[in-house]
PQR file of N, CA, C, O and H, with PARSE charges and radii, in Angstrom:
ATOM      1  N   UNK A   1       0.860  -1.174   0.000 -0.4000 1.5000
ATOM      2  CA  UNK A   1       0.000   0.000   0.000 -0.0000 2.0000
ATOM      3  C   UNK A   1       0.906   1.237   0.000  0.5500 1.7000
ATOM      4  O   UNK A   1       1.796   1.354   0.842 -0.5500 1.4000
ATOM      5  N   UNK A   2       0.684   2.138  -0.923 -0.4000 1.5000
ATOM      6  CA  UNK A   2       1.424   3.401  -0.957 -0.0000 2.0000
ATOM      7  C   UNK A   2       0.625   4.420  -0.153  0.5500 1.7000
ATOM      8  O   UNK A   2      -0.555   4.650  -0.418 -0.5500 1.4000
ATOM      9  H   UNK A   2      -0.039   2.043  -1.607  0.4000 1.0000
ATOM     10  N   UNK A   3       1.276   5.020   0.819 -0.4000 1.5000
ATOM     11  CA  UNK A   3       0.585   5.923   1.733 -0.0000 2.0000
ATOM     12  C   UNK A   3       1.257   7.293   1.705  0.5500 1.7000
ATOM     13  O   UNK A   3       2.484   7.392   1.740 -0.5500 1.4000
ATOM     14  H   UNK A   3       2.235   4.833   1.034  0.4000 1.0000
ATOM     15  N   UNK A   4       0.458   8.330   1.641 -0.4000 1.5000
ATOM     16  CA  UNK A   4       0.950   9.711   1.652 -0.0000 2.0000
ATOM     17  C   UNK A   4       0.824  10.267   3.067  0.5500 1.7000
ATOM     18  O   UNK A   4      -0.284  10.484   3.558 -0.5500 1.4000
ATOM     19  H   UNK A   4      -0.539   8.250   1.613  0.4000 1.0000
ATOM     20  N   UNK A   5       1.976  10.499   3.725 -0.4000 1.5000
ATOM     21  CA  UNK A   5       1.979  11.008   5.101 -0.0000 2.0000
ATOM     22  C   UNK A   5       2.034  12.529   5.166  0.5500 1.7000
ATOM     23  O   UNK A   5       1.984  13.109   6.251 -0.5500 1.4000
ATOM     24  H   UNK A   5       2.876  10.323   3.325  0.4000 1.0000
ATOM     25  N   UNK A   6       2.137  13.172   4.014 -0.4000 1.5000
ATOM     26  CA  UNK A   6       2.240  14.637   3.994 -0.0000 2.0000
ATOM     27  C   UNK A   6       1.017  15.261   4.657  0.5500 1.7000
ATOM     28  O   UNK A   6      -0.119  14.884   4.370 -0.5500 1.4000
ATOM     29  H   UNK A   6       2.178  12.701   3.133  0.4000 1.0000
ATOM     30  N   UNK A   7       1.256  16.193   5.524 -0.4000 1.5000
ATOM     31  CA  UNK A   7       0.178  16.886   6.221 -0.0000 2.0000
ATOM     32  C   UNK A   7      -0.429  16.092   7.369  0.5500 1.7000
ATOM     33  O   UNK A   7      -1.411  16.522   7.974 -0.5500 1.4000
ATOM     34  H   UNK A   7       2.178  16.500   5.757  0.4000 1.0000
ATOM     35  N   UNK A   8       0.158  14.924   7.674 -0.4000 1.5000
ATOM     36  CA  UNK A   8      -0.376  14.103   8.764 -0.0000 2.0000
ATOM     37  C   UNK A   8      -0.278  14.861  10.082  0.5500 1.7000
ATOM     38  O   UNK A   8       0.739  15.489  10.378 -0.5500 1.4000
ATOM     39  H   UNK A   8       0.956  14.575   7.183  0.4000 1.0000
ATOM     40  N   UNK A   9      -1.330  14.794  10.852 -0.4000 1.5000
ATOM     41  CA  UNK A   9      -1.334  15.401  12.182 -0.0000 2.0000
ATOM     42  C   UNK A   9      -1.260  14.269  13.195  0.5500 1.7000
ATOM     43  O   UNK A   9      -2.250  13.596  13.485 -0.5500 1.4000
ATOM     44  H   UNK A   9      -2.155  14.284  10.612  0.4000 1.0000
ATOM     45  N   UNK A  10      -0.069  14.081  13.718 -0.4000 1.5000
ATOM     46  CA  UNK A  10       0.176  12.989  14.653 -0.0000 2.0000
ATOM     47  C   UNK A  10      -0.330  13.360  16.044  0.5500 1.7000
ATOM     48  O   UNK A  10      -0.190  14.496  16.498 -0.5500 1.4000
ATOM     49  H   UNK A  10       0.735  14.628  13.483  0.4000 1.0000
ATOM     50  N   UNK A  11      -0.918  12.375  16.698 -0.4000 1.5000
ATOM     51  CA  UNK A  11      -1.380  12.606  18.071 -0.0000 2.0000
ATOM     52  C   UNK A  11      -1.150  11.354  18.892  0.5500 1.7000
ATOM     53  O   UNK A  11      -1.101  10.241  18.369 -0.5500 1.4000
ATOM     54  H   UNK A  11      -1.031  11.453  16.329  0.4000 1.0000
ATOM     55  N   UNK A  12      -1.008  11.564  20.187 -0.4000 1.5000
ATOM     56  CA  UNK A  12      -0.852  10.435  21.096 -0.0000 2.0000
ATOM     57  C   UNK A  12      -1.900  10.547  22.194  0.5500 1.7000
ATOM     58  O   UNK A  12      -2.515  11.597  22.373 -0.5500 1.4000
ATOM     59  H   UNK A  12      -1.047  12.468  20.612  0.4000 1.0000
ATOM     60  N   UNK A  13      -2.091   9.490  22.905 -0.4000 1.5000
ATOM     61  CA  UNK A  13      -3.083   9.448  23.971 -0.0000 2.0000
ATOM     62  C   UNK A  13      -2.771  10.470  25.049  0.5500 1.7000
ATOM     63  O   UNK A  13      -1.606  10.708  25.369 -0.5500 1.4000
ATOM     64  H   UNK A  13      -1.590   8.636  22.760  0.4000 1.0000
ATOM     65  N   UNK A  14      -3.782  11.057  25.593 -0.4000 1.5000
ATOM     66  CA  UNK A  14      -3.579  11.983  26.713 -0.0000 2.0000
ATOM     67  C   UNK A  14      -3.132  11.225  27.959  0.5500 1.7000
ATOM     68  O   UNK A  14      -2.716  11.843  28.939 -0.5500 1.4000
ATOM     69  H   UNK A  14      -4.728  10.864  25.333  0.4000 1.0000
ATOM     70  N   UNK A  15      -3.211   9.902  27.935 -0.4000 1.5000
ATOM     71  CA  UNK A  15      -2.770   9.071  29.054 -0.0000 2.0000
ATOM     72  C   UNK A  15      -1.284   8.718  28.950  0.5500 1.7000
ATOM     73  O   UNK A  15      -0.745   8.051  29.834 -0.5500 1.4000
ATOM     74  H   UNK A  15      -3.548   9.400  27.139  0.4000 1.0000
ATOM     75  N   UNK A  16      -0.620   9.159  27.881 -0.4000 1.5000
ATOM     76  CA  UNK A  16       0.794   8.859  27.679 -0.0000 2.0000
ATOM     77  C   UNK A  16       1.645   9.583  28.711  0.5500 1.7000
ATOM     78  O   UNK A  16       1.331  10.694  29.139 -0.5500 1.4000
ATOM     79  H   UNK A  16      -1.058   9.701  27.163  0.4000 1.0000
ATOM     80  N   UNK A  17       2.715   8.933  29.093 -0.4000 1.5000
ATOM     81  CA  UNK A  17       3.633   9.540  30.042 -0.0000 2.0000
ATOM     82  C   UNK A  17       4.603  10.479  29.342  0.5500 1.7000
ATOM     83  O   UNK A  17       4.644  10.524  28.113 -0.5500 1.4000
ATOM     84  H   UNK A  17       2.971   8.031  28.745  0.4000 1.0000
ATOM     85  N   UNK A  18       5.385  11.230  30.115 -0.4000 1.5000
ATOM     86  CA  UNK A  18       6.313  12.197  29.543 -0.0000 2.0000
ATOM     87  C   UNK A  18       7.595  11.587  28.983  0.5500 1.7000
ATOM     88  O   UNK A  18       8.401  12.300  28.386 -0.5500 1.4000
ATOM     89  H   UNK A  18       5.351  11.193  31.114  0.4000 1.0000
ATOM     90  N   UNK A  19       7.800  10.284  29.163 -0.4000 1.5000
ATOM     91  CA  UNK A  19       9.048   9.653  28.741 -0.0000 2.0000
ATOM     92  C   UNK A  19       9.103   9.306  27.258  0.5500 1.7000
ATOM     93  O   UNK A  19      10.121   8.796  26.791 -0.5500 1.4000
ATOM     94  H   UNK A  19       7.145   9.704  29.648  0.4000 1.0000
ATOM     95  N   UNK A  20       8.027   9.571  26.499 -0.4000 1.5000
ATOM     96  CA  UNK A  20       8.010   9.294  25.070 -0.0000 2.0000
ATOM     97  C   UNK A  20       7.873   7.825  24.740  0.5500 1.7000
ATOM     98  O   UNK A  20       8.130   7.423  23.606 -0.5500 1.4000
ATOM     99  H   UNK A  20       7.200   9.986  26.879  0.4000 1.0000
ATOM    100  N   UNK A  21       7.476   7.021  25.699 -0.4000 1.5000
ATOM    101  CA  UNK A  21       7.339   5.588  25.506 -0.0000 2.0000
ATOM    102  C   UNK A  21       5.899   5.256  25.120  0.5500 1.7000
ATOM    103  O   UNK A  21       5.159   4.644  25.890 -0.5500 1.4000
ATOM    104  H   UNK A  21       7.267   7.348  26.621  0.4000 1.0000
ATOM    105  N   UNK A  22       5.520   5.670  23.916 -0.4000 1.5000
ATOM    106  CA  UNK A  22       4.158   5.437  23.458 -0.0000 2.0000
ATOM    107  C   UNK A  22       4.135   5.472  21.928  0.5500 1.7000
ATOM    108  O   UNK A  22       5.181   5.549  21.284 -0.5500 1.4000
ATOM    109  H   UNK A  22       6.121   6.167  23.290  0.4000 1.0000
ATOM    110  N   UNK A  23       2.958   5.417  21.371 -0.4000 1.5000
ATOM    111  CA  UNK A  23       2.805   5.499  19.927 -0.0000 2.0000
ATOM    112  C   UNK A  23       1.943   6.698  19.563  0.5500 1.7000
ATOM    113  O   UNK A  23       1.181   7.209  20.384 -0.5500 1.4000
ATOM    114  H   UNK A  23       2.108   5.355  21.894  0.4000 1.0000
ATOM    115  N   UNK A  24       2.079   7.133  18.319 -0.4000 1.5000
ATOM    116  CA  UNK A  24       1.261   8.224  17.793 -0.0000 2.0000
ATOM    117  C   UNK A  24       0.440   7.690  16.628  0.5500 1.7000
ATOM    118  O   UNK A  24       0.863   6.773  15.923 -0.5500 1.4000
ATOM    119  H   UNK A  24       2.698   6.717  17.653  0.4000 1.0000
ATOM    120  N   UNK A  25      -0.724   8.267  16.436 -0.4000 1.5000
ATOM    121  CA  UNK A  25      -1.629   7.866  15.368 -0.0000 2.0000
ATOM    122  C   UNK A  25      -1.960   9.090  14.528  0.5500 1.7000
ATOM    123  O   UNK A  25      -2.107  10.194  15.050 -0.5500 1.4000
ATOM    124  H   UNK A  25      -1.068   9.012  17.008  0.4000 1.0000
ATOM    125  N   UNK A  26      -2.076   8.880  13.214 -0.4000 1.5000
ATOM    126  CA  UNK A  26      -2.503   9.950  12.314 -0.0000 2.0000
ATOM    127  C   UNK A  26      -3.590   9.395  11.400  0.5500 1.7000
ATOM    128  O   UNK A  26      -3.418   8.342  10.786 -0.5500 1.4000
ATOM    129  H   UNK A  26      -1.956   7.983  12.790  0.4000 1.0000
ATOM    130  N   UNK A  27      -4.694  10.101  11.317 -0.4000 1.5000
ATOM    131  CA  UNK A  27      -5.760   9.754  10.388 -0.0000 2.0000
ATOM    132  C   UNK A  27      -5.501  10.544   9.108  0.5500 1.7000
ATOM    133  O   UNK A  27      -5.594  11.772   9.099 -0.5500 1.4000
ATOM    134  H   UNK A  27      -4.834  10.957  11.816  0.4000 1.0000
ATOM    135  N   UNK A  28      -5.179   9.842   8.040 -0.4000 1.5000
ATOM    136  CA  UNK A  28      -4.716  10.458   6.813 -0.0000 2.0000
ATOM    137  C   UNK A  28      -5.861  10.868   5.889  0.5500 1.7000
ATOM    138  O   UNK A  28      -6.980  10.366   5.997 -0.5500 1.4000
ATOM    139  H   UNK A  28      -5.103   8.845   8.047  0.4000 1.0000
ATOM    140  N   UNK A  29      -5.555  11.782   4.991 -0.4000 1.5000
ATOM    141  CA  UNK A  29      -6.574  12.307   4.061 -0.0000 2.0000
ATOM    142  C   UNK A  29      -7.222  11.228   3.217  0.5500 1.7000
ATOM    143  O   UNK A  29      -8.399  11.334   2.872 -0.5500 1.4000
ATOM    144  H   UNK A  29      -4.646  12.189   4.904  0.4000 1.0000
ATOM    145  N   UNK A  30      -6.466  10.184   2.878 -0.4000 1.5000
ATOM    146  CA  UNK A  30      -7.004   9.129   2.014 -0.0000 2.0000
ATOM    147  C   UNK A  30      -7.810   8.084   2.778  0.5500 1.7000
ATOM    148  O   UNK A  30      -8.272   7.107   2.191 -0.5500 1.4000
ATOM    149  H   UNK A  30      -5.510  10.098   3.158  0.4000 1.0000
ATOM    150  N   UNK A  31      -7.981   8.284   4.088 -0.4000 1.5000
ATOM    151  CA  UNK A  31      -8.767   7.363   4.900 -0.0000 2.0000
ATOM    152  C   UNK A  31      -7.934   6.337   5.644  0.5500 1.7000
ATOM    153  O   UNK A  31      -8.426   5.686   6.565 -0.5500 1.4000
ATOM    154  H   UNK A  31      -7.606   9.078   4.565  0.4000 1.0000
ATOM    155  N   UNK A  32      -6.669   6.187   5.249 -0.4000 1.5000
ATOM    156  CA  UNK A  32      -5.792   5.246   5.945 -0.0000 2.0000
ATOM    157  C   UNK A  32      -5.404   5.800   7.318  0.5500 1.7000
ATOM    158  O   UNK A  32      -5.563   6.988   7.595 -0.5500 1.4000
ATOM    159  H   UNK A  32      -6.269   6.716   4.500  0.4000 1.0000
ATOM    160  N   UNK A  33      -4.895   4.916   8.161 -0.4000 1.5000
ATOM    161  CA  UNK A  33      -4.462   5.300   9.501 -0.0000 2.0000
ATOM    162  C   UNK A  33      -2.997   4.904   9.648  0.5500 1.7000
ATOM    163  O   UNK A  33      -2.623   3.773   9.337 -0.5500 1.4000
ATOM    164  H   UNK A  33      -4.765   3.950   7.936  0.4000 1.0000
ATOM    165  N   UNK A  34      -2.173   5.828  10.117 -0.4000 1.5000
ATOM    166  CA  UNK A  34      -0.749   5.572  10.301 -0.0000 2.0000
ATOM    167  C   UNK A  34      -0.408   5.547  11.784  0.5500 1.7000
ATOM    168  O   UNK A  34      -1.002   6.272  12.582 -0.5500 1.4000
ATOM    169  H   UNK A  34      -2.477   6.747  10.369  0.4000 1.0000
ATOM    170  N   UNK A  35       0.563   4.698  12.142 -0.4000 1.5000
ATOM    171  CA  UNK A  35       0.997   4.553  13.534 -0.0000 2.0000
ATOM    172  C   UNK A  35       2.519   4.577  13.550  0.5500 1.7000
ATOM    173  O   UNK A  35       3.167   3.933  12.725 -0.5500 1.4000
ATOM    174  H   UNK A  35       1.045   4.109  11.494  0.4000 1.0000
ATOM    175  N   UNK A  36       3.090   5.330  14.502 -0.4000 1.5000
ATOM    176  CA  UNK A  36       4.544   5.375  14.641 -0.0000 2.0000
ATOM    177  C   UNK A  36       4.920   5.447  16.112  0.5500 1.7000
ATOM    178  O   UNK A  36       4.094   5.778  16.962 -0.5500 1.4000
ATOM    179  H   UNK A  36       2.564   5.853  15.172  0.4000 1.0000
ATOM    180  N   UNK A  37       6.178   5.131  16.400 -0.4000 1.5000
ATOM    181  CA  UNK A  37       6.720   5.200  17.747 -0.0000 2.0000
ATOM    182  C   UNK A  37       7.054   6.657  18.057  0.5500 1.7000
ATOM    183  O   UNK A  37       7.776   7.300  17.296 -0.5500 1.4000
ATOM    184  H   UNK A  37       6.848   4.861  15.709  0.4000 1.0000
ATOM    185  N   UNK A  38       6.546   7.174  19.147 -0.4000 1.5000
ATOM    186  CA  UNK A  38       6.737   8.582  19.504 -0.0000 2.0000
ATOM    187  C   UNK A  38       8.205   8.976  19.572  0.5500 1.7000
ATOM    188  O   UNK A  38       8.582  10.037  19.076 -0.5500 1.4000
ATOM    189  H   UNK A  38       5.958   6.652  19.766  0.4000 1.0000
ATOM    190  N   UNK A  39       9.032   8.142  20.175 -0.4000 1.5000
ATOM    191  CA  UNK A  39      10.432   8.537  20.376 -0.0000 2.0000
ATOM    192  C   UNK A  39      11.201   8.646  19.058  0.5500 1.7000
ATOM    193  O   UNK A  39      12.234   9.314  19.009 -0.5500 1.4000
ATOM    194  H   UNK A  39       8.725   7.280  20.578  0.4000 1.0000
ATOM    195  N   UNK A  40      10.722   8.006  17.996 -0.4000 1.5000
ATOM    196  CA  UNK A  40      11.403   8.071  16.695 -0.0000 2.0000
ATOM    197  C   UNK A  40      11.074   9.338  15.909  0.5500 1.7000
ATOM    198  O   UNK A  40      11.841   9.738  15.033 -0.5500 1.4000
ATOM    199  H   UNK A  40       9.883   7.463  18.036  0.4000 1.0000
ATOM    200  N   UNK A  41       9.947   9.970  16.213 -0.4000 1.5000
ATOM    201  CA  UNK A  41       9.533  11.226  15.565 -0.0000 2.0000
ATOM    202  C   UNK A  41       9.718  11.214  14.049  0.5500 1.7000
ATOM    203  O   UNK A  41      10.264  12.152  13.469 -0.5500 1.4000
ATOM    204  H   UNK A  41       9.324   9.645  16.925  0.4000 1.0000
ATOM    205  N   UNK A  42       9.260  10.148  13.430 -0.4000 1.5000
ATOM    206  CA  UNK A  42       9.302  10.084  11.976 -0.0000 2.0000
ATOM    207  C   UNK A  42      10.565   9.489  11.400  0.5500 1.7000
ATOM    208  O   UNK A  42      10.625   9.248  10.194 -0.5500 1.4000
ATOM    209  H   UNK A  42       8.816   9.386  13.902  0.4000 1.0000
ATOM    210  N   UNK A  43      11.584   9.240  12.215 -0.4000 1.5000
ATOM    211  CA  UNK A  43      12.829   8.671  11.713 -0.0000 2.0000
ATOM    212  C   UNK A  43      12.744   7.143  11.626  0.5500 1.7000
ATOM    213  O   UNK A  43      13.527   6.519  10.910 -0.5500 1.4000
ATOM    214  H   UNK A  43      11.535   9.436  13.195  0.4000 1.0000
ATOM    215  N   UNK A  44      11.820   6.557  12.335 -0.4000 1.5000
ATOM    216  CA  UNK A  44      11.672   5.103  12.344 -0.0000 2.0000
ATOM    217  C   UNK A  44      10.559   4.661  11.417  0.5500 1.7000
ATOM    218  O   UNK A  44      10.019   5.466  10.658 -0.5500 1.4000
ATOM    219  H   UNK A  44      11.184   7.064  12.917  0.4000 1.0000
ATOM    220  N   UNK A  45      10.217   3.396  11.474 -0.4000 1.5000
ATOM    221  CA  UNK A  45       9.164   2.878  10.601 -0.0000 2.0000
ATOM    222  C   UNK A  45       7.789   3.427  10.964  0.5500 1.7000
ATOM    223  O   UNK A  45       7.521   3.784  12.111 -0.5500 1.4000
ATOM    224  H   UNK A  45      10.655   2.742  12.090  0.4000 1.0000
ATOM    225  N   UNK A  46       6.935   3.485   9.963 -0.4000 1.5000
ATOM    226  CA  UNK A  46       5.539   3.894  10.144 -0.0000 2.0000
ATOM    227  C   UNK A  46       4.677   2.770   9.611  0.5500 1.7000
ATOM    228  O   UNK A  46       4.876   2.314   8.485 -0.5500 1.4000
ATOM    229  H   UNK A  46       7.153   3.195   9.031  0.4000 1.0000
ATOM    230  N   UNK A  47       3.728   2.322  10.402 -0.4000 1.5000
ATOM    231  CA  UNK A  47       2.782   1.304   9.967 -0.0000 2.0000
ATOM    232  C   UNK A  47       1.546   1.992   9.407  0.5500 1.7000
ATOM    233  O   UNK A  47       1.090   2.999   9.949 -0.5500 1.4000
ATOM    234  H   UNK A  47       3.567   2.692  11.317  0.4000 1.0000
ATOM    235  N   UNK A  48       1.007   1.450   8.326 -0.4000 1.5000
ATOM    236  CA  UNK A  48      -0.200   2.028   7.725 -0.0000 2.0000
ATOM    237  C   UNK A  48      -1.283   0.959   7.662  0.5500 1.7000
ATOM    238  O   UNK A  48      -1.020  -0.199   7.339 -0.5500 1.4000
ATOM    239  H   UNK A  48       1.377   0.632   7.886  0.4000 1.0000
ATOM    240  N   UNK A  49      -2.498   1.373   7.976 -0.4000 1.5000
ATOM    241  CA  UNK A  49      -3.641   0.466   7.990 -0.0000 2.0000
ATOM    242  C   UNK A  49      -4.773   1.035   7.152  0.5500 1.7000
ATOM    243  O   UNK A  49      -5.040   2.236   7.192 -0.5500 1.4000
ATOM    244  H   UNK A  49      -2.711   2.314   8.239  0.4000 1.0000
ATOM    245  N   UNK A  50      -5.433   0.179   6.402 -0.4000 1.5000
ATOM    246  CA  UNK A  50      -6.640   0.570   5.682 -0.0000 2.0000
ATOM    247  C   UNK A  50      -7.746   0.795   6.711  0.5500 1.7000
ATOM    248  O   UNK A  50      -7.678   0.254   7.815 -0.5500 1.4000
ATOM    249  H   UNK A  50      -5.216  -0.796   6.370  0.4000 1.0000
ATOM    250  N   UNK A  51      -8.752   1.577   6.370 -0.4000 1.5000
ATOM    251  CA  UNK A  51      -9.815   1.858   7.345 -0.0000 2.0000
ATOM    252  C   UNK A  51     -10.440   0.605   7.967  0.5500 1.7000
ATOM    253  O   UNK A  51     -10.674   0.577   9.175 -0.5500 1.4000
ATOM    254  H   UNK A  51      -8.807   2.016   5.473  0.4000 1.0000
ATOM    255  N   UNK A  52     -10.708  -0.410   7.180 -0.4000 1.5000
ATOM    256  CA  UNK A  52     -11.311  -1.636   7.706 -0.0000 2.0000
ATOM    257  C   UNK A  52     -10.386  -2.370   8.665  0.5500 1.7000
ATOM    258  O   UNK A  52     -10.840  -2.950   9.652 -0.5500 1.4000
ATOM    259  H   UNK A  52     -10.518  -0.386   6.199  0.4000 1.0000
ATOM    260  N   UNK A  53      -9.094  -2.346   8.375 -0.4000 1.5000
ATOM    261  CA  UNK A  53      -8.117  -2.971   9.270 -0.0000 2.0000
ATOM    262  C   UNK A  53      -8.083  -2.245  10.606  0.5500 1.7000
ATOM    263  O   UNK A  53      -8.049  -2.876  11.663 -0.5500 1.4000
ATOM    264  H   UNK A  53      -8.726  -1.876   7.573  0.4000 1.0000
ATOM    265  N   UNK A  54      -8.092  -0.918  10.556 -0.4000 1.5000
ATOM    266  CA  UNK A  54      -8.069  -0.122  11.790 -0.0000 2.0000
ATOM    267  C   UNK A  54      -9.342  -0.363  12.600  0.5500 1.7000
ATOM    268  O   UNK A  54      -9.284  -0.519  13.820 -0.5500 1.4000
ATOM    269  H   UNK A  54      -8.119  -0.406   9.698  0.4000 1.0000
ATOM    270  N   UNK A  55     -10.485  -0.395  11.927 -0.4000 1.5000
ATOM    271  CA  UNK A  55     -11.748  -0.637  12.618 -0.0000 2.0000
ATOM    272  C   UNK A  55     -11.752  -2.003  13.299  0.5500 1.7000
ATOM    273  O   UNK A  55     -12.236  -2.137  14.423 -0.5500 1.4000
ATOM    274  H   UNK A  55     -10.533  -0.269  10.936  0.4000 1.0000
ATOM    275  N   UNK A  56     -11.214  -3.018  12.619 -0.4000 1.5000
ATOM    276  CA  UNK A  56     -11.146  -4.363  13.207 -0.0000 2.0000
ATOM    277  C   UNK A  56     -10.235  -4.363  14.435  0.5500 1.7000
ATOM    278  O   UNK A  56     -10.557  -4.983  15.448 -0.5500 1.4000
ATOM    279  H   UNK A  56     -10.821  -2.909  11.706  0.4000 1.0000
ATOM    280  N   UNK A  57      -9.104  -3.672  14.345 -0.4000 1.5000
ATOM    281  CA  UNK A  57      -8.193  -3.573  15.485 -0.0000 2.0000
ATOM    282  C   UNK A  57      -8.877  -2.884  16.662  0.5500 1.7000
ATOM    283  O   UNK A  57      -8.825  -3.378  17.788 -0.5500 1.4000
ATOM    284  H   UNK A  57      -8.843  -3.169  13.521  0.4000 1.0000
ATOM    285  N   UNK A  58      -9.511  -1.757  16.407 -0.4000 1.5000
ATOM    286  CA  UNK A  58     -10.167  -1.016  17.486 -0.0000 2.0000
ATOM    287  C   UNK A  58     -11.298  -1.825  18.116  0.5500 1.7000
ATOM    288  O   UNK A  58     -11.509  -1.751  19.326 -0.5500 1.4000
ATOM    289  H   UNK A  58      -9.554  -1.356  15.492  0.4000 1.0000
ATOM    290  N   UNK A  59     -12.018  -2.588  17.317 -0.4000 1.5000
ATOM    291  CA  UNK A  59     -13.059  -3.465  17.870 -0.0000 2.0000
ATOM    292  C   UNK A  59     -12.446  -4.497  18.800  0.5500 1.7000
ATOM    293  O   UNK A  59     -12.986  -4.781  19.869 -0.5500 1.4000
ATOM    294  H   UNK A  59     -11.846  -2.649  16.334  0.4000 1.0000
ATOM    295  N   UNK A  60     -11.304  -5.061  18.383 -0.4000 1.5000
ATOM    296  CA  UNK A  60     -10.609  -6.033  19.231 -0.0000 2.0000
ATOM    297  C   UNK A  60     -10.163  -5.432  20.541  0.5500 1.7000
ATOM    298  O   UNK A  60     -10.262  -6.069  21.590 -0.5500 1.4000
ATOM    299  H   UNK A  60     -10.865  -4.830  17.515  0.4000 1.0000
ATOM    300  N   UNK A  61      -9.666  -4.195  20.488 -0.4000 1.5000
ATOM    301  CA  UNK A  61      -9.243  -3.509  21.718 -0.0000 2.0000
ATOM    302  C   UNK A  61     -10.448  -3.291  22.629  0.5500 1.7000
ATOM    303  O   UNK A  61     -10.402  -3.592  23.822 -0.5500 1.4000
ATOM    304  H   UNK A  61      -9.585  -3.677  19.636  0.4000 1.0000
ATOM    305  N   UNK A  62     -11.513  -2.769  22.058 -0.4000 1.5000
ATOM    306  CA  UNK A  62     -12.720  -2.461  22.830 -0.0000 2.0000
ATOM    307  C   UNK A  62     -13.327  -3.717  23.462  0.5500 1.7000
ATOM    308  O   UNK A  62     -13.829  -3.672  24.585 -0.5500 1.4000
ATOM    309  H   UNK A  62     -11.551  -2.524  21.089  0.4000 1.0000
ATOM    310  N   UNK A  63     -13.278  -4.825  22.741 -0.4000 1.5000
ATOM    311  CA  UNK A  63     -13.886  -6.065  23.217 -0.0000 2.0000
ATOM    312  C   UNK A  63     -12.946  -6.907  24.068  0.5500 1.7000
ATOM    313  O   UNK A  63     -13.317  -8.003  24.487 -0.5500 1.4000
ATOM    314  H   UNK A  63     -12.870  -4.861  21.828  0.4000 1.0000
ATOM    315  N   UNK A  64     -11.729  -6.415  24.333 -0.4000 1.5000
ATOM    316  CA  UNK A  64     -10.813  -7.119  25.207 -0.0000 2.0000
ATOM    317  C   UNK A  64     -10.068  -8.270  24.557  0.5500 1.7000
ATOM    318  O   UNK A  64      -9.506  -9.113  25.257 -0.5500 1.4000
ATOM    319  H   UNK A  64     -11.428  -5.525  23.993  0.4000 1.0000
ATOM    320  N   UNK A  65     -10.055  -8.321  23.243 -0.4000 1.5000
ATOM    321  CA  UNK A  65      -9.423  -9.424  22.520 -0.0000 2.0000
ATOM    322  C   UNK A  65      -7.915  -9.538  22.805  0.5500 1.7000
ATOM    323  O   UNK A  65      -7.347 -10.626  22.706 -0.5500 1.4000
ATOM    324  H   UNK A  65     -10.511  -7.636  22.675  0.4000 1.0000
ATOM    325  N   UNK A  66      -7.281  -8.435  23.152 -0.4000 1.5000
ATOM    326  CA  UNK A  66      -5.825  -8.428  23.304 -0.0000 2.0000
ATOM    327  C   UNK A  66      -5.364  -8.445  24.755  0.5500 1.7000
ATOM    328  O   UNK A  66      -4.190  -8.200  25.033 -0.5500 1.4000
ATOM    329  H   UNK A  66      -7.742  -7.551  23.232  0.4000 1.0000
ATOM    330  N   UNK A  67      -6.260  -8.728  25.668 -0.4000 1.5000
ATOM    331  CA  UNK A  67      -5.862  -8.798  27.080 -0.0000 2.0000
ATOM    332  C   UNK A  67      -4.946  -9.982  27.311  0.5500 1.7000
ATOM    333  O   UNK A  67      -5.079 -11.031  26.680 -0.5500 1.4000
ATOM    334  H   UNK A  67      -7.214  -8.927  25.442  0.4000 1.0000
ATOM    335  N   UNK A  68      -4.020  -9.791  28.225 -0.4000 1.5000
ATOM    336  CA  UNK A  68      -3.132 -10.894  28.583 -0.0000 2.0000
ATOM    337  C   UNK A  68      -3.923 -11.974  29.310  0.5500 1.7000
ATOM    338  O   UNK A  68      -4.822 -11.685  30.099 -0.5500 1.4000
ATOM    339  H   UNK A  68      -3.912  -8.939  28.737  0.4000 1.0000
ATOM    340  N   UNK A  69      -3.575 -13.195  29.033 -0.4000 1.5000
ATOM    341  CA  UNK A  69      -4.293 -14.319  29.657 -0.0000 2.0000
ATOM    342  C   UNK A  69      -3.928 -14.461  31.109  0.5500 1.7000
ATOM    343  O   UNK A  69      -4.436 -15.353  31.789 -0.5500 1.4000
ATOM    344  H   UNK A  69      -2.845 -13.430  28.392  0.4000 1.0000
TER
END
């Protein structure tokens, strides 16, 4: 998937600590969602998800699918 990150407005959770140990999310103009490691500030890898993939992930989070056993 080719993703255009230009103009992306990155944000992180308000629950994130000050140590930069979190991730940032950007909702892109084309509908895709990008995720990156905060401490890398764009120098590291960026993951991109199609809208349906992001929705499935968020449903899993909301429904507790990723809780530790």
